[in-house]
mmCIF file as gemmi writes it, N, C-alpha and C atoms, coordinates in Angstrom:
data_model
loop_
_atom_site.group_PDB
_atom_site.id
_atom_site.type_symbol
_atom_site.label_atom_id
_atom_site.label_alt_id
_atom_site.label_comp_id
_atom_site.label_asym_id
_atom_site.label_entity_id
_atom_site.label_seq_id
_atom_site.pdbx_PDB_ins_code
_atom_site.Cartn_x
_atom_site.Cartn_y
_atom_site.Cartn_z
_atom_site.occupancy
_atom_site.B_iso_or_equiv
_atom_site.pdbx_formal_charge
_atom_site.auth_seq_id
_atom_site.auth_asym_id
_atom_site.pdbx_PDB_model_num
ATOM 1 N N . MET Axp A 1 ? 2.824 -0.398 10.554 1 0 ? 1 A 1
ATOM 2 C CA . MET Axp A 1 ? 1.677 -0.407 9.672 1 0 ? 1 A 1
ATOM 3 C C . MET Axp A 1 ? 1.937 0.493 8.474 1 0 ? 1 A 1
ATOM 4 N N . GLU Axp A 2 ? 1.523 0.047 7.319 1 0 ? 2 A 1
ATOM 5 C CA . GLU Axp A 2 ? 1.849 0.723 6.07 1 0 ? 2 A 1
ATOM 6 C C . GLU Axp A 2 ? 1.27 2.129 5.961 1 0 ? 2 A 1
ATOM 7 N N . ASP Axp A 3 ? 0.085 2.385 6.529 1 0 ? 3 A 1
ATOM 8 C CA . ASP Axp A 3 ? -0.525 3.7 6.349 1 0 ? 3 A 1
ATOM 9 C C . ASP Axp A 3 ? -0.102 4.712 7.408 1 0 ? 3 A 1
ATOM 10 N N . GLU Axp A 4 ? 0.811 4.332 8.3 1 0 ? 4 A 1
ATOM 11 C CA . GLU Axp A 4 ? 1.304 5.286 9.283 1 0 ? 4 A 1
ATOM 12 C C . GLU Axp A 4 ? 2.235 6.286 8.614 1 0 ? 4 A 1
ATOM 13 N N . LYS Axp A 5 ? 2.244 7.514 9.122 1 0 ? 5 A 1
ATOM 14 C CA . LYS Axp A 5 ? 3.062 8.58 8.549 1 0 ? 5 A 1
ATOM 15 C C . LYS Axp A 5 ? 4.531 8.394 8.879 1 0 ? 5 A 1
ATOM 16 N N . ALA Axp A 6 ? 5.352 8.874 7.963 1 0 ? 6 A 1
ATOM 17 C CA . ALA Axp A 6 ? 6.793 8.876 8.154 1 0 ? 6 A 1
ATOM 18 C C . ALA Axp A 6 ? 7.356 10.096 7.435 1 0 ? 6 A 1
ATOM 19 N N . ILE Axp A 7 ? 8.566 10.443 7.795 1 0 ? 7 A 1
ATOM 20 C CA . ILE Axp A 7 ? 9.274 11.558 7.184 1 0 ? 7 A 1
ATOM 21 C C . ILE Axp A 7 ? 10.614 11.043 6.678 1 0 ? 7 A 1
ATOM 22 N N . ALA Axp A 8 ? 10.996 11.458 5.476 1 0 ? 8 A 1
ATOM 23 C CA . ALA Axp A 8 ? 12.312 11.126 4.934 1 0 ? 8 A 1
ATOM 24 C C . ALA Axp A 8 ? 13.106 12.416 4.781 1 0 ? 8 A 1
ATOM 25 N N . LEU Axp A 9 ? 14.35 12.386 5.205 1 0 ? 9 A 1
ATOM 26 C CA . LEU Axp A 9 ? 15.259 13.528 5.098 1 0 ? 9 A 1
ATOM 27 C C . LEU Axp A 9 ? 16.422 13.142 4.189 1 0 ? 9 A 1
ATOM 28 N N . LEU Axp A 10 ? 16.728 14.013 3.239 1 0 ? 10 A 1
ATOM 29 C CA . LEU Axp A 10 ? 17.851 13.797 2.327 1 0 ? 10 A 1
ATOM 30 C C . LEU Axp A 10 ? 18.712 15.055 2.351 1 0 ? 10 A 1
ATOM 31 N N . GLU Axp A 11 ? 19.955 14.896 2.8 1 0 ? 11 A 1
ATOM 32 C CA . GLU Axp A 11 ? 20.884 16.025 2.864 1 0 ? 11 A 1
ATOM 33 C C . GLU Axp A 11 ? 21.981 15.804 1.835 1 0 ? 11 A 1
ATOM 34 N N . VAL Axp A 12 ? 22.164 16.8 0.982 1 0 ? 12 A 1
ATOM 35 C CA . VAL Axp A 12 ? 23.131 16.681 -0.109 1 0 ? 12 A 1
ATOM 36 C C . VAL Axp A 12 ? 24.009 17.917 -0.186 1 0 ? 12 A 1
ATOM 37 N N . GLN Axp A 13 ? 25.116 17.75 -0.857 1 0 ? 13 A 1
ATOM 38 C CA . GLN Axp A 13 ? 26.026 18.849 -1.115 1 0 ? 13 A 1
ATOM 39 C C . GLN Axp A 13 ? 25.714 19.356 -2.516 1 0 ? 13 A 1
ATOM 40 N N . ALA Axp A 14 ? 25.243 20.589 -2.641 1 0 ? 14 A 1
ATOM 41 C CA . ALA Axp A 14 ? 24.943 21.269 -3.899 1 0 ? 14 A 1
ATOM 42 C C . ALA Axp A 14 ? 23.447 21.282 -4.203 1 0 ? 14 A 1
ATOM 43 N N . MET Axp A 15 ? 22.991 22.43 -4.635 1 0 ? 15 A 1
ATOM 44 C CA . MET Axp A 15 ? 21.585 22.625 -4.959 1 0 ? 15 A 1
ATOM 45 C C . MET Axp A 15 ? 21.14 21.728 -6.111 1 0 ? 15 A 1
ATOM 46 N N . ALA Axp A 16 ? 21.982 21.535 -7.113 1 0 ? 16 A 1
ATOM 47 C CA . ALA Axp A 16 ? 21.612 20.689 -8.247 1 0 ? 16 A 1
ATOM 48 C C . ALA Axp A 16 ? 21.333 19.26 -7.797 1 0 ? 16 A 1
ATOM 49 N N . ALA Axp A 17 ? 22.122 18.751 -6.875 1 0 ? 17 A 1
ATOM 50 C CA . ALA Axp A 17 ? 21.894 17.401 -6.355 1 0 ? 17 A 1
ATOM 51 C C . ALA Axp A 17 ? 20.594 17.348 -5.571 1 0 ? 17 A 1
ATOM 52 N N . ALA Axp A 18 ? 20.287 18.405 -4.837 1 0 ? 18 A 1
ATOM 53 C CA . ALA Axp A 18 ? 19.034 18.457 -4.082 1 0 ? 18 A 1
ATOM 54 C C . ALA Axp A 18 ? 17.834 18.428 -5.018 1 0 ? 18 A 1
ATOM 55 N N . ILE Axp A 19 ? 17.904 19.185 -6.082 1 0 ? 19 A 1
ATOM 56 C CA . ILE Axp A 19 ? 16.799 19.231 -7.039 1 0 ? 19 A 1
ATOM 57 C C . ILE Axp A 19 ? 16.631 17.881 -7.727 1 0 ? 19 A 1
ATOM 58 N N . ALA Axp A 20 ? 17.731 17.266 -8.134 1 0 ? 20 A 1
ATOM 59 C CA . ALA Axp A 20 ? 17.655 15.946 -8.777 1 0 ? 20 A 1
ATOM 60 C C . ALA Axp A 20 ? 17.083 14.913 -7.818 1 0 ? 20 A 1
ATOM 61 N N . GLY Axp A 21 ? 17.552 14.933 -6.584 1 0 ? 21 A 1
ATOM 62 C CA . GLY Axp A 21 ? 17.054 13.987 -5.59 1 0 ? 21 A 1
ATOM 63 C C . GLY Axp A 21 ? 15.59 14.203 -5.269 1 0 ? 21 A 1
ATOM 64 N N . LEU Axp A 22 ? 15.2 15.452 -5.098 1 0 ? 22 A 1
ATOM 65 C CA . LEU Axp A 22 ? 13.809 15.762 -4.785 1 0 ? 22 A 1
ATOM 66 C C . LEU Axp A 22 ? 12.886 15.382 -5.938 1 0 ? 22 A 1
ATOM 67 N N . ASP Axp A 23 ? 13.306 15.644 -7.165 1 0 ? 23 A 1
ATOM 68 C CA . ASP Axp A 23 ? 12.494 15.275 -8.318 1 0 ? 23 A 1
ATOM 69 C C . ASP Axp A 23 ? 12.263 13.772 -8.344 1 0 ? 23 A 1
ATOM 70 N N . ALA Axp A 24 ? 13.31 13.006 -8.103 1 0 ? 24 A 1
ATOM 71 C CA . ALA Axp A 24 ? 13.172 11.545 -8.09 1 0 ? 24 A 1
ATOM 72 C C . ALA Axp A 24 ? 12.253 11.105 -6.959 1 0 ? 24 A 1
ATOM 73 N N . MET Axp A 25 ? 12.368 11.732 -5.797 1 0 ? 25 A 1
ATOM 74 C CA . MET Axp A 25 ? 11.524 11.371 -4.658 1 0 ? 25 A 1
ATOM 75 C C . MET Axp A 25 ? 10.048 11.614 -4.961 1 0 ? 25 A 1
ATOM 76 N N . LEU Axp A 26 ? 9.751 12.777 -5.516 1 0 ? 26 A 1
ATOM 77 C CA . LEU Axp A 26 ? 8.359 13.134 -5.777 1 0 ? 26 A 1
ATOM 78 C C . LEU Axp A 26 ? 7.76 12.324 -6.919 1 0 ? 26 A 1
ATOM 79 N N . ASN Axp A 27 ? 8.583 11.936 -7.886 1 0 ? 27 A 1
ATOM 80 C CA . ASN Axp A 27 ? 8.096 11.134 -9.002 1 0 ? 27 A 1
ATOM 81 C C . ASN Axp A 27 ? 7.976 9.651 -8.672 1 0 ? 27 A 1
ATOM 82 N N . CYS Axp A 28 ? 8.708 9.197 -7.688 1 0 ? 28 A 1
ATOM 83 C CA . CYS Axp A 28 ? 8.78 7.772 -7.364 1 0 ? 28 A 1
ATOM 84 C C . CYS Axp A 28 ? 7.596 7.283 -6.542 1 0 ? 28 A 1
ATOM 85 N N . ALA Axp A 29 ? 7.116 8.098 -5.633 1 0 ? 29 A 1
ATOM 86 C CA . ALA Axp A 29 ? 6.12 7.617 -4.676 1 0 ? 29 A 1
ATOM 87 C C . ALA Axp A 29 ? 5.167 8.738 -4.29 1 0 ? 29 A 1
ATOM 88 N N . ASP Axp A 30 ? 4.125 8.375 -3.59 1 0 ? 30 A 1
ATOM 89 C CA . ASP Axp A 30 ? 3.125 9.341 -3.144 1 0 ? 30 A 1
ATOM 90 C C . ASP Axp A 30 ? 3.619 10.025 -1.864 1 0 ? 30 A 1
ATOM 91 N N . VAL Axp A 31 ? 4.535 10.973 -2.055 1 0 ? 31 A 1
ATOM 92 C CA . VAL Axp A 31 ? 5.086 11.749 -0.944 1 0 ? 31 A 1
ATOM 93 C C . VAL Axp A 31 ? 4.885 13.229 -1.228 1 0 ? 31 A 1
ATOM 94 N N . ARG Axp A 32 ? 5.036 14.031 -0.183 1 0 ? 32 A 1
ATOM 95 C CA . ARG Axp A 32 ? 4.814 15.477 -0.294 1 0 ? 32 A 1
ATOM 96 C C . ARG Axp A 32 ? 6.013 16.208 0.308 1 0 ? 32 A 1
ATOM 97 N N . LEU Axp A 33 ? 6.501 17.217 -0.398 1 0 ? 33 A 1
ATOM 98 C CA . LEU Axp A 33 ? 7.582 18.051 0.119 1 0 ? 33 A 1
ATOM 99 C C . LEU Axp A 33 ? 7.054 18.86 1.294 1 0 ? 33 A 1
ATOM 100 N N . ILE Axp A 34 ? 7.746 18.802 2.426 1 0 ? 34 A 1
ATOM 101 C CA . ILE Axp A 34 ? 7.298 19.551 3.597 1 0 ? 34 A 1
ATOM 102 C C . ILE Axp A 34 ? 8.31 20.58 4.084 1 0 ? 34 A 1
ATOM 103 N N . HIS Axp A 35 ? 9.577 20.42 3.701 1 0 ? 35 A 1
ATOM 104 C CA . HIS Axp A 35 ? 10.577 21.34 4.245 1 0 ? 35 A 1
ATOM 105 C C . HIS Axp A 35 ? 11.839 21.332 3.381 1 0 ? 35 A 1
ATOM 106 N N . ILE Axp A 36 ? 12.428 22.507 3.214 1 0 ? 36 A 1
ATOM 107 C CA . ILE Axp A 36 ? 13.727 22.652 2.556 1 0 ? 36 A 1
ATOM 108 C C . ILE Axp A 36 ? 14.597 23.511 3.458 1 0 ? 36 A 1
ATOM 109 N N . GLU Axp A 37 ? 15.807 23.075 3.677 1 0 ? 37 A 1
ATOM 110 C CA . GLU Axp A 37 ? 16.769 23.816 4.491 1 0 ? 37 A 1
ATOM 111 C C . GLU Axp A 37 ? 18.026 24.024 3.664 1 0 ? 37 A 1
ATOM 112 N N . ARG Axp A 38 ? 18.405 25.285 3.453 1 0 ? 38 A 1
ATOM 113 C CA . ARG Axp A 38 ? 19.616 25.6 2.695 1 0 ? 38 A 1
ATOM 114 C C . ARG Axp A 38 ? 20.65 26.219 3.641 1 0 ? 38 A 1
ATOM 115 N N . ARG Axp A 39 ? 21.841 25.689 3.585 1 0 ? 39 A 1
ATOM 116 C CA . ARG Axp A 39 ? 22.951 26.194 4.405 1 0 ? 39 A 1
ATOM 117 C C . ARG Axp A 39 ? 24.143 26.486 3.496 1 0 ? 39 A 1
ATOM 118 N N . LEU Axp A 40 ? 25.008 27.325 3.984 1 0 ? 40 A 1
ATOM 119 C CA . LEU Axp A 40 ? 26.251 27.64 3.278 1 0 ? 40 A 1
ATOM 120 C C . LEU Axp A 40 ? 25.987 28.123 1.856 1 0 ? 40 A 1
ATOM 121 N N . GLY Axp A 41 ? 24.997 28.984 1.682 1 0 ? 41 A 1
ATOM 122 C CA . GLY Axp A 41 ? 24.69 29.54 0.375 1 0 ? 41 A 1
ATOM 123 C C . GLY Axp A 41 ? 24.165 28.518 -0.62 1 0 ? 41 A 1
ATOM 124 N N . GLY Axp A 42 ? 23.506 27.486 -0.132 1 0 ? 42 A 1
ATOM 125 C CA . GLY Axp A 42 ? 22.964 26.461 -1.01 1 0 ? 42 A 1
ATOM 126 C C . GLY Axp A 42 ? 23.925 25.326 -1.292 1 0 ? 42 A 1
ATOM 127 N N . ARG Axp A 43 ? 25.086 25.356 -0.665 1 0 ? 43 A 1
ATOM 128 C CA . ARG Axp A 43 ? 26.043 24.257 -0.875 1 0 ? 43 A 1
ATOM 129 C C . ARG Axp A 43 ? 25.685 23.021 -0.068 1 0 ? 43 A 1
ATOM 130 N N . LEU Axp A 44 ? 24.86 23.183 0.951 1 0 ? 44 A 1
ATOM 131 C CA . LEU Axp A 44 ? 24.372 22.059 1.741 1 0 ? 44 A 1
ATOM 132 C C . LEU Axp A 44 ? 22.854 22.214 1.841 1 0 ? 44 A 1
ATOM 133 N N . VAL Axp A 45 ? 22.13 21.264 1.297 1 0 ? 45 A 1
ATOM 134 C CA . VAL Axp A 45 ? 20.677 21.363 1.221 1 0 ? 45 A 1
ATOM 135 C C . VAL Axp A 45 ? 20.054 20.097 1.797 1 0 ? 45 A 1
ATOM 136 N N . THR Axp A 46 ? 19.038 20.292 2.64 1 0 ? 46 A 1
ATOM 137 C CA . THR Axp A 46 ? 18.271 19.175 3.173 1 0 ? 46 A 1
ATOM 138 C C . THR Axp A 46 ? 16.834 19.329 2.725 1 0 ? 46 A 1
ATOM 139 N N . VAL Axp A 47 ? 16.266 18.271 2.179 1 0 ? 47 A 1
ATOM 140 C CA . VAL Axp A 47 ? 14.856 18.26 1.809 1 0 ? 47 A 1
ATOM 141 C C . VAL Axp A 47 ? 14.161 17.201 2.655 1 0 ? 47 A 1
ATOM 142 N N . ALA Axp A 48 ? 12.911 17.482 3.01 1 0 ? 48 A 1
ATOM 143 C CA . ALA Axp A 48 ? 12.117 16.542 3.797 1 0 ? 48 A 1
ATOM 144 C C . ALA Axp A 48 ? 10.793 16.311 3.092 1 0 ? 48 A 1
ATOM 145 N N . VAL Axp A 49 ? 10.383 15.054 3.026 1 0 ? 49 A 1
ATOM 146 C CA . VAL Axp A 49 ? 9.094 14.683 2.458 1 0 ? 49 A 1
ATOM 147 C C . VAL Axp A 49 ? 8.35 13.835 3.473 1 0 ? 49 A 1
ATOM 148 N N . ASP Axp A 50 ? 7.02 13.806 3.338 1 0 ? 50 A 1
ATOM 149 C CA . ASP Axp A 50 ? 6.243 12.918 4.194 1 0 ? 50 A 1
ATOM 150 C C . ASP Axp A 50 ? 5.323 12.047 3.368 1 0 ? 50 A 1
ATOM 151 N N . GLY Axp A 51 ? 4.817 11.011 4.001 1 0 ? 51 A 1
ATOM 152 C CA . GLY Axp A 51 ? 3.92 10.061 3.369 1 0 ? 51 A 1
ATOM 153 C C . GLY Axp A 51 ? 3.868 8.806 4.218 1 0 ? 51 A 1
ATOM 154 N N . SER Axp A 52 ? 3.378 7.735 3.647 1 0 ? 52 A 1
ATOM 155 C CA . SER Axp A 52 ? 3.365 6.469 4.376 1 0 ? 52 A 1
ATOM 156 C C . SER Axp A 52 ? 4.808 5.96 4.514 1 0 ? 52 A 1
ATOM 157 N N . ILE Axp A 53 ? 4.993 5.051 5.433 1 0 ? 53 A 1
ATOM 158 C CA . ILE Axp A 53 ? 6.338 4.511 5.663 1 0 ? 53 A 1
ATOM 159 C C . ILE Axp A 53 ? 6.896 3.88 4.388 1 0 ? 53 A 1
ATOM 160 N N . GLY Axp A 54 ? 6.08 3.119 3.689 1 0 ? 54 A 1
ATOM 161 C CA . GLY Axp A 54 ? 6.526 2.488 2.445 1 0 ? 54 A 1
ATOM 162 C C . GLY Axp A 54 ? 6.857 3.497 1.37 1 0 ? 54 A 1
ATOM 163 N N . ALA Axp A 55 ? 6.037 4.544 1.268 1 0 ? 55 A 1
ATOM 164 C CA . ALA Axp A 55 ? 6.259 5.563 0.238 1 0 ? 55 A 1
ATOM 165 C C . ALA Axp A 55 ? 7.539 6.355 0.499 1 0 ? 55 A 1
ATOM 166 N N . VAL Axp A 56 ? 7.776 6.763 1.739 1 0 ? 56 A 1
ATOM 167 C CA . VAL Axp A 56 ? 8.987 7.55 2.003 1 0 ? 56 A 1
ATOM 168 C C . VAL Axp A 56 ? 10.237 6.684 1.886 1 0 ? 56 A 1
ATOM 169 N N . THR Axp A 57 ? 10.125 5.4 2.189 1 0 ? 57 A 1
ATOM 170 C CA . THR Axp A 57 ? 11.268 4.503 2.026 1 0 ? 57 A 1
ATOM 171 C C . THR Axp A 57 ? 11.653 4.394 0.558 1 0 ? 57 A 1
ATOM 172 N N . ALA Axp A 58 ? 10.661 4.18 -0.303 1 0 ? 58 A 1
ATOM 173 C CA . ALA Axp A 58 ? 10.918 4.099 -1.742 1 0 ? 58 A 1
ATOM 174 C C . ALA Axp A 58 ? 11.424 5.428 -2.288 1 0 ? 58 A 1
ATOM 175 N N . ALA Axp A 59 ? 10.824 6.519 -1.828 1 0 ? 59 A 1
ATOM 176 C CA . ALA Axp A 59 ? 11.218 7.84 -2.305 1 0 ? 59 A 1
ATOM 177 C C . ALA Axp A 59 ? 12.651 8.17 -1.906 1 0 ? 59 A 1
ATOM 178 N N . LEU Axp A 60 ? 13.021 7.858 -0.674 1 0 ? 60 A 1
ATOM 179 C CA . LEU Axp A 60 ? 14.376 8.16 -0.216 1 0 ? 60 A 1
ATOM 180 C C . LEU Axp A 60 ? 15.412 7.358 -0.993 1 0 ? 60 A 1
ATOM 181 N N . GLU Axp A 61 ? 15.117 6.123 -1.262 1 0 ? 61 A 1
ATOM 182 C CA . GLU Axp A 61 ? 16.029 5.296 -2.051 1 0 ? 61 A 1
ATOM 183 C C . GLU Axp A 61 ? 16.242 5.899 -3.443 1 0 ? 61 A 1
ATOM 184 N N . ALA Axp A 62 ? 15.143 6.291 -4.088 1 0 ? 62 A 1
ATOM 185 C CA . ALA Axp A 62 ? 15.237 6.904 -5.418 1 0 ? 62 A 1
ATOM 186 C C . ALA Axp A 62 ? 15.949 8.253 -5.357 1 0 ? 62 A 1
ATOM 187 N N . GLY Axp A 63 ? 15.661 9.033 -4.335 1 0 ? 63 A 1
ATOM 188 C CA . GLY Axp A 63 ? 16.29 10.348 -4.188 1 0 ? 63 A 1
ATOM 189 C C . GLY Axp A 63 ? 17.78 10.253 -3.954 1 0 ? 63 A 1
ATOM 190 N N . ARG Axp A 64 ? 18.179 9.318 -3.117 1 0 ? 64 A 1
ATOM 191 C CA . ARG Axp A 64 ? 19.614 9.106 -2.853 1 0 ? 64 A 1
ATOM 192 C C . ARG Axp A 64 ? 20.35 8.726 -4.121 1 0 ? 64 A 1
ATOM 193 N N . GLU Axp A 65 ? 19.762 7.827 -4.879 1 0 ? 65 A 1
ATOM 194 C CA . GLU Axp A 65 ? 20.394 7.369 -6.118 1 0 ? 65 A 1
ATOM 195 C C . GLU Axp A 65 ? 20.526 8.508 -7.13 1 0 ? 65 A 1
ATOM 196 N N . ALA Axp A 66 ? 19.455 9.267 -7.321 1 0 ? 66 A 1
ATOM 197 C CA . ALA Axp A 66 ? 19.48 10.368 -8.299 1 0 ? 66 A 1
ATOM 198 C C . ALA Axp A 66 ? 20.442 11.471 -7.86 1 0 ? 66 A 1
ATOM 199 N N . ALA Axp A 67 ? 20.422 11.817 -6.592 1 0 ? 67 A 1
ATOM 200 C CA . ALA Axp A 67 ? 21.29 12.889 -6.095 1 0 ? 67 A 1
ATOM 201 C C . ALA Axp A 67 ? 22.757 12.505 -6.183 1 0 ? 67 A 1
ATOM 202 N N . SER Axp A 68 ? 23.062 11.234 -5.948 1 0 ? 68 A 1
ATOM 203 C CA . SER Axp A 68 ? 24.466 10.803 -5.974 1 0 ? 68 A 1
ATOM 204 C C . SER Axp A 68 ? 25.06 10.854 -7.372 1 0 ? 68 A 1
ATOM 205 N N . LYS Axp A 69 ? 24.22 10.872 -8.397 1 0 ? 69 A 1
ATOM 206 C CA . LYS Axp A 69 ? 24.707 10.999 -9.769 1 0 ? 69 A 1
ATOM 207 C C . LYS Axp A 69 ? 25.104 12.433 -10.096 1 0 ? 69 A 1
ATOM 208 N N . VAL Axp A 70 ? 24.609 13.382 -9.318 1 0 ? 70 A 1
ATOM 209 C CA . VAL Axp A 70 ? 24.847 14.807 -9.586 1 0 ? 70 A 1
ATOM 210 C C . VAL Axp A 70 ? 25.819 15.42 -8.581 1 0 ? 70 A 1
ATOM 211 N N . GLY Axp A 71 ? 25.773 14.952 -7.341 1 0 ? 71 A 1
ATOM 212 C CA . GLY Axp A 71 ? 26.602 15.528 -6.28 1 0 ? 71 A 1
ATOM 213 C C . GLY Axp A 71 ? 26.824 14.501 -5.185 1 0 ? 71 A 1
ATOM 214 N N . LYS Axp A 72 ? 27.125 14.986 -4.013 1 0 ? 72 A 1
ATOM 215 C CA . LYS Axp A 72 ? 27.442 14.106 -2.895 1 0 ? 72 A 1
ATOM 216 C C . LYS Axp A 72 ? 26.278 14.07 -1.907 1 0 ? 72 A 1
ATOM 217 N N . VAL Axp A 73 ? 25.835 12.864 -1.577 1 0 ? 73 A 1
ATOM 218 C CA . VAL Axp A 73 ? 24.815 12.684 -0.55 1 0 ? 73 A 1
ATOM 219 C C . VAL Axp A 73 ? 25.534 12.65 0.791 1 0 ? 73 A 1
ATOM 220 N N . LYS Axp A 74 ? 25.166 13.57 1.672 1 0 ? 74 A 1
ATOM 221 C CA . LYS Axp A 74 ? 25.815 13.655 2.979 1 0 ? 74 A 1
ATOM 222 C C . LYS Axp A 74 ? 25.138 12.758 4.004 1 0 ? 74 A 1
ATOM 223 N N . GLN Axp A 75 ? 23.8 12.727 3.977 1 0 ? 75 A 1
ATOM 224 C CA . GLN Axp A 75 ? 23.058 11.996 4.995 1 0 ? 75 A 1
ATOM 225 C C . GLN Axp A 75 ? 21.646 11.723 4.506 1 0 ? 75 A 1
ATOM 226 N N . SER Axp A 76 ? 21.067 10.65 4.952 1 0 ? 76 A 1
ATOM 227 C CA . SER Axp A 76 ? 19.662 10.376 4.674 1 0 ? 76 A 1
ATOM 228 C C . SER Axp A 76 ? 19.087 9.613 5.859 1 0 ? 76 A 1
ATOM 229 N N . GLU Axp A 77 ? 17.817 9.862 6.114 1 0 ? 77 A 1
ATOM 230 C CA . GLU Axp A 77 ? 17.204 9.241 7.294 1 0 ? 77 A 1
ATOM 231 C C . GLU Axp A 77 ? 15.7 9.167 7.113 1 0 ? 77 A 1
ATOM 232 N N . ILE Axp A 78 ? 15.106 8.128 7.678 1 0 ? 78 A 1
ATOM 233 C CA . ILE Axp A 78 ? 13.653 7.994 7.734 1 0 ? 78 A 1
ATOM 234 C C . ILE Axp A 78 ? 13.241 8.029 9.192 1 0 ? 78 A 1
ATOM 235 N N . ILE Axp A 79 ? 12.238 8.828 9.478 1 0 ? 79 A 1
ATOM 236 C CA . ILE Axp A 79 ? 11.675 8.898 10.819 1 0 ? 79 A 1
ATOM 237 C C . ILE Axp A 79 ? 10.248 8.356 10.728 1 0 ? 79 A 1
ATOM 238 N N . ALA Axp A 80 ? 10.057 7.143 11.208 1 0 ? 80 A 1
ATOM 239 C CA . ALA Axp A 80 ? 8.727 6.538 11.197 1 0 ? 80 A 1
ATOM 240 C C . ALA Axp A 80 ? 7.948 7.014 12.421 1 0 ? 80 A 1
ATOM 241 N N . ARG Axp A 81 ? 6.689 7.307 12.216 1 0 ? 81 A 1
ATOM 242 C CA . ARG Axp A 81 ? 5.813 7.76 13.29 1 0 ? 81 A 1
ATOM 243 C C . ARG Axp A 81 ? 6.455 8.88 14.107 1 0 ? 81 A 1
ATOM 244 N N . PRO Axp A 82 ? 6.781 10.009 13.454 1 0 ? 82 A 1
ATOM 245 C CA . PRO Axp A 82 ? 7.486 11.09 14.152 1 0 ? 82 A 1
ATOM 246 C C . PRO Axp A 82 ? 6.668 11.666 15.311 1 0 ? 82 A 1
ATOM 247 N N . HIS Axp A 83 ? 7.366 12.065 16.342 1 0 ? 83 A 1
ATOM 248 C CA . HIS Axp A 83 ? 6.757 12.697 17.51 1 0 ? 83 A 1
ATOM 249 C C . HIS Axp A 83 ? 6.166 14.048 17.096 1 0 ? 83 A 1
ATOM 250 N N . PRO Axp A 84 ? 5.064 14.474 17.672 1 0 ? 84 A 1
ATOM 251 C CA . PRO Axp A 84 ? 4.437 15.761 17.315 1 0 ? 84 A 1
ATOM 252 C C . PRO Axp A 84 ? 5.37 16.966 17.438 1 0 ? 84 A 1
ATOM 253 N N . GLU Axp A 85 ? 6.326 16.935 18.335 1 0 ? 85 A 1
ATOM 254 C CA . GLU Axp A 85 ? 7.266 18.057 18.471 1 0 ? 85 A 1
ATOM 255 C C . GLU Axp A 85 ? 8.179 18.167 17.251 1 0 ? 85 A 1
ATOM 256 N N . ILE Axp A 86 ? 8.531 17.05 16.646 1 0 ? 86 A 1
ATOM 257 C CA . ILE Axp A 86 ? 9.335 17.068 15.424 1 0 ? 86 A 1
ATOM 258 C C . ILE Axp A 86 ? 8.531 17.678 14.291 1 0 ? 86 A 1
ATOM 259 N N . LEU Axp A 87 ? 7.249 17.364 14.249 1 0 ? 87 A 1
ATOM 260 C CA . LEU Axp A 87 ? 6.383 17.911 13.203 1 0 ? 87 A 1
ATOM 261 C C . LEU Axp A 87 ? 6.338 19.428 13.267 1 0 ? 87 A 1
ATOM 262 N N . LYS Axp A 88 ? 6.339 20.002 14.459 1 0 ? 88 A 1
ATOM 263 C CA . LYS Axp A 88 ? 6.349 21.467 14.613 1 0 ? 88 A 1
ATOM 264 C C . LYS Axp A 88 ? 7.601 22.066 13.977 1 0 ? 88 A 1
ATOM 265 N N . PHE Axp A 89 ? 8.698 21.373 14.059 1 0 ? 89 A 1
ATOM 266 C CA . PHE Axp A 89 ? 9.962 21.845 13.53 1 0 ? 89 A 1
ATOM 267 C C . PHE Axp A 89 ? 9.998 21.78 12.004 1 0 ? 89 A 1
ATOM 268 N N . LEU Axp A 90 ? 9.429 20.729 11.433 1 0 ? 90 A 1
ATOM 269 C CA . LEU Axp A 90 ? 9.538 20.511 9.99 1 0 ? 90 A 1
ATOM 270 C C . LEU Axp A 90 ? 8.427 21.154 9.178 1 0 ? 90 A 1
ATOM 271 N N . TYR Axp A 91 ? 7.215 21.217 9.71 1 0 ? 91 A 1
ATOM 272 C CA . TYR Axp A 91 ? 6.094 21.782 8.944 1 0 ? 91 A 1
ATOM 273 C C . TYR Axp A 91 ? 6.036 23.279 9.188 1 0 ? 91 A 1
ATOM 274 N N . THR Axp A 92 ? 6.952 23.995 8.549 1 0 ? 92 A 1
ATOM 275 C CA . THR Axp A 92 ? 7.063 25.43 8.777 1 0 ? 92 A 1
ATOM 276 C C . THR Axp A 92 ? 6.301 26.267 7.767 1 0 ? 92 A 1
ATOM 277 N N . ASP Axp A 93 ? 5.767 25.647 6.725 1 0 ? 93 A 1
ATOM 278 C CA . ASP Axp A 93 ? 5.108 26.413 5.668 1 0 ? 93 A 1
ATOM 279 C C . ASP Axp A 93 ? 3.591 26.438 5.773 1 0 ? 93 A 1
ATOM 280 N N . GLY Axp A 94 ? 3.041 25.954 6.862 1 0 ? 94 A 1
ATOM 281 C CA . GLY Axp A 94 ? 1.606 25.949 7.022 1 0 ? 94 A 1
ATOM 282 C C . GLY Axp A 94 ? 0.931 24.697 6.496 1 0 ? 94 A 1
ATOM 283 N N . ASN Axp A 95 ? 1.686 23.807 5.858 1 0 ? 95 A 1
ATOM 284 C CA . ASN Axp A 95 ? 1.134 22.551 5.337 1 0 ? 95 A 1
ATOM 285 C C . ASN Axp A 95 ? 1.215 21.483 6.411 1 0 ? 95 A 1
ATOM 286 N N . LYS Axp A 96 ? 0.372 21.577 7.392 1 0 ? 96 A 1
ATOM 287 C CA . LYS Axp A 96 ? 0.384 20.616 8.498 1 0 ? 96 A 1
ATOM 288 C C . LYS Axp A 96 ? -0.034 19.243 8 1 0 ? 96 A 1
ATOM 289 N N . PRO Axp A 97 ? 0.388 18.209 8.743 1 0 ? 97 A 1
ATOM 290 C CA . PRO Axp A 97 ? 0.047 16.836 8.348 1 0 ? 97 A 1
ATOM 291 C C . PRO Axp A 97 ? -1.449 16.586 8.369 1 0 ? 97 A 1
């Protein structure tokens, strides 16, 4: 169902690619940034957004394309109807679903 929640994860090499990808994701669809994970001094960055399944699908596609122009996309994934335990892991900033 279109209005069900989903999460999109985009993992890239380099902070600049993460910013470019995230900007495209947020501008493309009605999604919300829920989590940022930086590893290796910002050389490996994962961003997570949530929204409807259709919105996160469109956002991830746009984010992957924009990030690949700036750096290397390592991984991307959509989690449709995430389990509540996954939500505890990703919503670390107090912005619960």
